[in-house]
Structures are given as structure tokens and as C-alpha cells.
C-alpha positions as protocol buffer text, in pm:
chain_id: "A"
residue {
  index: 1
  type: UNK
  ca { x: 4324 y: 5324 z: -671 }
}
residue {
  index: 2
  type: UNK
  ca { x: 4507 y: 5030 z: -508 }
}
residue {
  index: 3
  type: UNK
  ca { x: 4523 y: 4708 z: -707 }
}
residue {
  index: 4
  type: UNK
  ca { x: 4280 y: 4436 z: -606 }
}
residue {
  index: 5
  type: UNK
  ca { x: 4431 y: 4146 z: -410 }
}
residue {
  index: 6
  type: UNK
  ca { x: 4307 y: 3808 z: -528 }
}
residue {
  index: 7
  type: UNK
  ca { x: 4237 y: 3526 z: -295 }
}
residue {
  index: 8
  type: UNK
  ca { x: 4409 y: 3204 z: -391 }
}
residue {
  index: 9
  type: UNK
  ca { x: 4195 y: 2933 z: -546 }
}
residue {
  index: 10
  type: UNK
  ca { x: 4292 y: 2577 z: -625 }
}
residue {
  index: 11
  type: UNK
  ca { x: 4130 y: 2421 z: -929 }
}
residue {
  index: 12
  type: UNK
  ca { x: 4163 y: 2044 z: -948 }
}
residue {
  index: 13
  type: UNK
  ca { x: 4119 y: 1814 z: -1246 }
}
residue {
  index: 14
  type: UNK
  ca { x: 3878 y: 1527 z: -1188 }
}
residue {
  index: 15
  type: UNK
  ca { x: 4057 y: 1319 z: -1449 }
}
residue {
  index: 16
  type: UNK
  ca { x: 4417 y: 1319 z: -1321 }
}
residue {
  index: 17
  type: UNK
  ca { x: 4397 y: 1530 z: -1001 }
}
residue {
  index: 18
  type: UNK
  ca { x: 4644 y: 1787 z: -1131 }
}
residue {
  index: 19
  type: UNK
  ca { x: 4602 y: 2116 z: -946 }
}
residue {
  index: 20
  type: UNK
  ca { x: 4610 y: 2473 z: -1075 }
}
residue {
  index: 21
  type: UNK
  ca { x: 4678 y: 2745 z: -819 }
}
residue {
  index: 22
  type: UNK
  ca { x: 4543 y: 3087 z: -909 }
}
residue {
  index: 23
  type: UNK
  ca { x: 4544 y: 3410 z: -715 }
}
residue {
  index: 24
  type: UNK
  ca { x: 4743 y: 3625 z: -477 }
}
residue {
  index: 25
  type: UNK
  ca { x: 5042 y: 3795 z: -630 }
}
residue {
  index: 26
  type: UNK
  ca { x: 5154 y: 3474 z: -807 }
}
residue {
  index: 27
  type: UNK
  ca { x: 4992 y: 3280 z: -1085 }
}
residue {
  index: 28
  type: UNK
  ca { x: 5100 y: 2916 z: -1077 }
}
residue {
  index: 29
  type: UNK
  ca { x: 5010 y: 2615 z: -1285 }
}
residue {
  index: 30
  type: UNK
  ca { x: 5136 y: 2297 z: -1131 }
}
residue {
  index: 31
  type: UNK
  ca { x: 5087 y: 1922 z: -1126 }
}
residue {
  index: 32
  type: UNK
  ca { x: 5139 y: 1783 z: -778 }
}
residue {
  index: 33
  type: UNK
  ca { x: 5440 y: 1554 z: -746 }
}
residue {
  index: 34
  type: UNK
  ca { x: 5383 y: 1184 z: -805 }
}
residue {
  index: 35
  type: UNK
  ca { x: 5332 y: 976 z: -494 }
}
residue {
  index: 36
  type: UNK
  ca { x: 5254 y: 604 z: -471 }
}
residue {
  index: 37
  type: UNK
  ca { x: 4885 y: 526 z: -413 }
}
residue {
  index: 38
  type: UNK
  ca { x: 4940 y: 449 z: -44 }
}
residue {
  index: 39
  type: UNK
  ca { x: 5085 y: 797 z: 13 }
}
residue {
  index: 40
  type: UNK
  ca { x: 4858 y: 1006 z: -206 }
}
residue {
  index: 41
  type: UNK
  ca { x: 4529 y: 1014 z: -18 }
}
residue {
  index: 42
  type: UNK
  ca { x: 4428 y: 1048 z: 345 }
}
residue {
  index: 43
  type: UNK
  ca { x: 4150 y: 838 z: 489 }
}
residue {
  index: 44
  type: UNK
  ca { x: 3805 y: 1002 z: 486 }
}
residue {
  index: 45
  type: UNK
  ca { x: 3640 y: 1079 z: 820 }
}
residue {
  index: 46
  type: UNK
  ca { x: 3266 y: 1151 z: 858 }
}
residue {
  index: 47
  type: UNK
  ca { x: 2981 y: 1043 z: 1084 }
}
residue {
  index: 48
  type: UNK
  ca { x: 2782 y: 903 z: 791 }
}
residue {
  index: 49
  type: UNK
  ca { x: 3052 y: 668 z: 659 }
}
residue {
  index: 50
  type: UNK
  ca { x: 3033 y: 295 z: 731 }
}
residue {
  index: 51
  type: UNK
  ca { x: 3280 y: 223 z: 1013 }
}
residue {
  index: 52
  type: UNK
  ca { x: 3382 y: -110 z: 855 }
}
residue {
  index: 53
  type: UNK
  ca { x: 3500 y: 41 z: 525 }
}
residue {
  index: 54
  type: UNK
  ca { x: 3805 y: 263 z: 474 }
}
residue {
  index: 55
  type: UNK
  ca { x: 3749 y: 535 z: 210 }
}
residue {
  index: 56
  type: UNK
  ca { x: 4003 y: 767 z: 48 }
}
residue {
  index: 57
  type: UNK
  ca { x: 3942 y: 1140 z: 89 }
}
residue {
  index: 58
  type: UNK
  ca { x: 3950 y: 1281 z: -262 }
}
residue {
  index: 59
  type: UNK
  ca { x: 3896 y: 1627 z: -404 }
}
residue {
  index: 60
  type: UNK
  ca { x: 3591 y: 1850 z: -358 }
}
residue {
  index: 61
  type: UNK
  ca { x: 3523 y: 1700 z: -12 }
}
residue {
  index: 62
  type: UNK
  ca { x: 3425 y: 1360 z: -154 }
}
residue {
  index: 63
  type: UNK
  ca { x: 3568 y: 1015 z: -129 }
}
residue {
  index: 64
  type: UNK
  ca { x: 3736 y: 878 z: -441 }
}
residue {
  index: 65
  type: UNK
  ca { x: 3425 y: 664 z: -493 }
}
residue {
  index: 66
  type: UNK
  ca { x: 3204 y: 976 z: -484 }
}
residue {
  index: 67
  type: UNK
  ca { x: 3049 y: 975 z: -136 }
}
residue {
  index: 68
  type: UNK
  ca { x: 2989 y: 1322 z: 7 }
}
residue {
  index: 69
  type: UNK
  ca { x: 2890 y: 1362 z: 372 }
}
residue {
  index: 70
  type: UNK
  ca { x: 2837 y: 1678 z: 574 }
}
residue {
  index: 71
  type: UNK
  ca { x: 3147 y: 1753 z: 778 }
}
residue {
  index: 72
  type: UNK
  ca { x: 3369 y: 1502 z: 595 }
}
residue {
  index: 73
  type: UNK
  ca { x: 3739 y: 1571 z: 632 }
}
residue {
  index: 74
  type: UNK
  ca { x: 4071 y: 1400 z: 569 }
}
residue {
  index: 75
  type: UNK
  ca { x: 4216 y: 1206 z: 860 }
}
residue {
  index: 76
  type: UNK
  ca { x: 4570 y: 1251 z: 989 }
}
residue {
  index: 77
  type: UNK
  ca { x: 4664 y: 916 z: 834 }
}
residue {
  index: 78
  type: UNK
  ca { x: 4725 y: 789 z: 483 }
}
residue {
  index: 79
  type: UNK
  ca { x: 4462 y: 574 z: 317 }
}
residue {
  index: 80
  type: UNK
  ca { x: 4629 y: 240 z: 239 }
}
residue {
  index: 81
  type: UNK
  ca { x: 4451 y: 91 z: -64 }
}
residue {
  index: 82
  type: UNK
  ca { x: 4593 y: -255 z: 5 }
}
residue {
  index: 83
  type: UNK
  ca { x: 4414 y: -290 z: 341 }
}
residue {
  index: 84
  type: UNK
  ca { x: 4145 y: -554 z: 367 }
}
residue {
  index: 85
  type: UNK
  ca { x: 3878 y: -299 z: 464 }
}
residue {
  index: 86
  type: UNK
  ca { x: 3962 y: -52 z: 182 }
}
residue {
  index: 87
  type: UNK
  ca { x: 3663 y: 46 z: -31 }
}
residue {
  index: 88
  type: UNK
  ca { x: 3681 y: -144 z: -362 }
}
residue {
  index: 89
  type: UNK
  ca { x: 3543 y: 154 z: -558 }
}
residue {
  index: 90
  type: UNK
  ca { x: 3802 y: 388 z: -401 }
}
residue {
  index: 91
  type: UNK
  ca { x: 4074 y: 133 z: -491 }
}
residue {
  index: 92
  type: UNK
  ca { x: 3952 y: 122 z: -850 }
}
residue {
  index: 93
  type: UNK
  ca { x: 3945 y: 503 z: -878 }
}
residue {
  index: 94
  type: UNK
  ca { x: 4294 y: 526 z: -722 }
}
residue {
  index: 95
  type: UNK
  ca { x: 4430 y: 274 z: -974 }
}
residue {
  index: 96
  type: UNK
  ca { x: 4275 y: 462 z: -1268 }
}
residue {
  index: 97
  type: UNK
  ca { x: 4420 y: 794 z: -1147 }
}
residue {
  index: 98
  type: UNK
  ca { x: 4759 y: 633 z: -1084 }
}
residue {
  index: 99
  type: UNK
  ca { x: 4764 y: 484 z: -1436 }
}
residue {
  index: 100
  type: UNK
  ca { x: 4707 y: 833 z: -1582 }
}
residue {
  index: 101
  type: UNK
  ca { x: 5037 y: 964 z: -1450 }
}
residue {
  index: 102
  type: UNK
  ca { x: 5294 y: 948 z: -1730 }
}
residue {
  index: 103
  type: UNK
  ca { x: 5594 y: 727 z: -1640 }
}
residue {
  index: 104
  type: UNK
  ca { x: 5826 y: 1016 z: -1734 }
}
residue {
  index: 105
  type: UNK
  ca { x: 5658 y: 1236 z: -1468 }
}
residue {
  index: 106
  type: UNK
  ca { x: 5713 y: 996 z: -1178 }
}
residue {
  index: 107
  type: UNK
  ca { x: 6072 y: 1088 z: -1097 }
}
residue {
  index: 108
  type: UNK
  ca { x: 6182 y: 1283 z: -792 }
}
residue {
  index: 109
  type: UNK
  ca { x: 6233 y: 1608 z: -986 }
}
residue {
  index: 110
  type: UNK
  ca { x: 5946 y: 1567 z: -1232 }
}
residue {
  index: 111
  type: UNK
  ca { x: 5707 y: 1823 z: -1080 }
}
residue {
  index: 112
  type: UNK
  ca { x: 5573 y: 2060 z: -1343 }
}
residue {
  index: 113
  type: UNK
  ca { x: 5542 y: 2417 z: -1221 }
}
residue {
  index: 114
  type: UNK
  ca { x: 5513 y: 2749 z: -1398 }
}
residue {
  index: 115
  type: UNK
  ca { x: 5475 y: 3070 z: -1199 }
}
residue {
  index: 116
  type: UNK
  ca { x: 5488 y: 3439 z: -1274 }
}
residue {
  index: 117
  type: UNK
  ca { x: 5435 y: 3744 z: -1062 }
}
residue {
  index: 118
  type: UNK
  ca { x: 5125 y: 3944 z: -1159 }
}
């Protein structure tokens, strides 16, 4: 009998947004590399979002402030938290997440990754 091929899944931590990749022929545990807040999230795009407020597209198809709309997707542009129209709740969530990154893990080569072939 041929071995079963797993589909890859990405599990993401709500607390710090670290990602765990599982599946395929590799098993990987990794924390995404540190990026400044203005380069970490794309803007959220959805018909149901207020056009006058810029939201960050987070994980699980929600904004960082928790809004979930049918058909929401990330835009092709970064979400700049310093903009005047940036959602205050998304800014607050982004700051909390950013503060959770250890200073020692913010360097260029600080990405944590462990992989092994199954």
C-alpha cells in the first residue's frame, strides 16, 4: 500500500501569530520572520467594511480587530498603522502582537525553523 500524502496545513497562534506548517513530506515548525508593523499585514478588502476605515487583514480571514466578512481578502498593499484612517482597534492589536516578539528574535537571521522529512 502506498503511503498517504498529507496536505499542508498552517496552524497560527492567536497570541503571537507564530505559524506551524504541517503536512506534505516535510514537517516544519517555524515562527515567521520579524517585520515592522507597517510591513506585517496587508489591508483588508471586503464589501461590508466601512470605506473610511483601513483595517489590517489578520489570520483566519478576520481583521486584527476581529471583523469577519464574507469574501474578505488581503489587498495587494501593506496596511500602514500610522495612517489617519487606520482602525484604532487594529492598531492596538498590532502593537500588542509586536510587543510579544522577543527583542532577541528581531534580527535579520533570527527566524526559528525546524524541519524533518517524514
